[in-house]
VOVEX-357617 format. One line per field, with one value per residue (C-alpha): residue number from 1; residue in one letter; x, y, z. Coordinates in pm, 1 decimal. Layout:
<dokols>
n <- (NUM/...) $
res <- (A/...) $
c1 <- (X/...) $
c2 <- (Y/...) $
c3 <- (Z/...) $
</dokols>
This chain:
<dokols>
n <- (1/2/3/4/5/6/7/8/9/10/11/12/13/14/15/16/17/18/19/20/21/22/23/24/25/26/27/28/29/30/31/32/33/34/35/36/37/38/39/40/41/42/43/44/45/46/47/48/49/50/51/52/53/54/55/56/57/58/59/60/61/62/63/64/65/66/67/68/69/70/71/72/73/74/75/76/77/78) $
res <- (M/K/P/I/N/T/T/C/P/E/C/G/G/A/M/V/E/G/F/L/L/D/I/A/Q/G/L/N/L/P/T/S/W/V/E/E/P/P/E/K/S/F/W/T/G/T/K/V/K/G/K/E/K/L/P/V/Q/T/Y/R/C/A/A/C/G/F/L/K/S/Y/A/R/A/K/E/E/G/E) $
c1 <- (-3974.9/-3622.2/-3561.2/-3511.3/-3160.9/-3183.7/-2837.1/-2827.5/-2668.9/-2548.3/-2370.5/-2403.3/-2636.7/-2940.3/-3261.0/-3587.7/-3922.6/-4198.1/-4436.0/-4502.5/-4824.8/-5099.5/-5364.0/-5697.6/-6009.2/-5886.2/-5785.1/-5428.8/-5348.1/-5030.8/-4901.2/-4974.7/-4792.2/-5023.0/-4936.4/-4899.2/-4839.6/-5097.6/-5405.6/-5610.8/-5970.0/-6220.6/-6397.1/-6114.8/-5803.3/-5625.7/-5770.4/-5687.9/-5985.5/-5878.5/-5507.0/-5286.9/-5228.3/-4960.8/-4881.9/-4546.3/-4296.6/-4040.7/-3721.0/-3532.1/-3169.0/-3141.1/-2796.5/-2827.9/-3203.9/-3181.3/-3519.4/-3567.5/-3915.1/-4054.2/-4389.6/-4387.2/-4675.5/-4757.5/-4652.2/-4898.1/-4925.7/-4856.8) $
c2 <- (3409.0/3498.7/3878.0/4044.5/4172.2/4545.2/4570.4/4566.1/4245.3/4435.9/4741.6/4727.3/5029.9/5063.1/4888.0/5077.9/4895.2/4981.4/4799.0/4738.4/4900.4/4735.7/4963.6/4798.1/4991.6/5306.4/5128.7/5145.3/4801.7/4638.6/4344.3/3984.8/3660.9/3386.8/3017.2/2831.6/2966.2/3217.7/3085.0/3308.8/3389.1/3546.1/3737.6/3839.8/3828.3/3574.3/3292.4/3322.6/3158.2/2880.0/2963.4/3074.1/3451.6/3624.0/3994.0/4101.1/4307.0/4486.8/4659.3/4913.6/5009.2/5385.2/5385.4/5171.0/5107.0/4725.8/4568.9/4257.3/4114.7/3861.9/3680.5/3523.8/3342.7/3450.0/3203.0/3091.6/3339.1/3647.1) $
c3 <- (5319.5/5213.1/5210.9/4873.4/4794.8/4724.0/4566.3/4185.8/4051.7/3741.8/3886.3/4267.4/4283.3/4509.3/4398.5/4452.4/4482.2/4234.2/4000.7/3632.6/3511.8/3307.5/3157.7/3076.6/2974.8/3147.9/3471.9/3605.9/3749.7/3885.2/3681.8/3783.9/3703.7/3570.1/3584.3/3249.9/2897.1/2766.6/2586.8/2356.9/2451.7/2213.2/2493.1/2729.3/2507.8/2731.6/2943.5/3314.7/3486.4/3722.8/3694.5/3981.7/3979.9/4187.9/4225.5/4078.1/4280.0/4065.4/4169.5/3955.1/3996.9/4053.1/3888.8/3572.9/3533.0/3559.3/3651.3/3863.3/3929.1/4176.8/4189.9/4533.7/4698.0/5050.8/5316.1/5583.6/5868.5/5654.0) $
</dokols>
């Protein structure tokens, strides 16, 4: 897997790894990327069953605040 560039593409500052937070029924959860456009669900708000879900890595520039996110699938052997 190609390494992630930790230099800000906007200002050249240092990028720091973190995550975007989702809060659901009192739980603090990291954000996930879901394949396909969102579909409404009466019971869950949005249908996700059977769709690919990937964790999101987000980097924030310490100098200017620019955010850059990645949703990368794990390669075999990781």
